[in-house]
N, C-alpha and C positions, 0 to 999 in steps of 0.2 A: 633691863630697864628698871629704874628706881621706883619704889612704891609711890612716891609723890607724883612722878610722871604718869604712872598708870592710873592713879586716882584722878588726876587732872584730865587725862585723855578720856576716861570713862565718863566724867561729869559733862564733857562736851559732846559726847556721842550718844550716850544712853544712861538711864538711871537703873536699868536692869542688868544684872550680871549675865554673861554669855553662858549658856548651858548646852547648846546644840551647835554642832559644826557641820557644814555641808561641804562635801568634796566632790569635784567633778573630775573624773578620771582616776582609775585605781591601778595605774601602772606603778612603777617603782617609787616615784615621788609621792603620788597620791596615797599609796598603801602605807608608805612611811609616815606621812602626816596622820592618816587614820589611826595607825597603831599608837603614835605619840599622844594624840588627843584622847583615845580610849584609855590609855595608861594613866592619864591625868584626870579621869573621871567624867569626861564630857560624853554626851550622846553624839554619835556620828552618823550622818546620813551620807551615803556615797552613791554615785551613779557612774556607770560606764557601760556603753553599748556593746563592748567586746564579748566574744563568746567565752563562757566560763569565768567572767569577771568576778562574780560574787564568790564562787568557790575559790578562786585564786586569792582574793583579798582575805577571805576567812582563814585560809592556810597561812598566809603571810603574817596576819595578826596573831595567830596562835603560836608562832615561832618564838623561842626565847630571844630576848633583846640581843644577846651575843651573836646568835645565828643571823640576825638581821643586820649585823655590822654596827650595832650600837653598844655603848658601854653602860 
């Protein structure tokens, strides 16, 4: 997305920059998004009722990008 489009979209939605991201579900997709946003410096709040969800997410986020299938 171009910088102009982002600035235009931001001005229509909020005057504050996004700093915190909420993620519902920490399976493969949710964990991937959490890792991506954390890597970009956002605060991430995630929720998942599954057993060991927090431990699994922490393990996934700690993996190097290449091991998560990312370049």
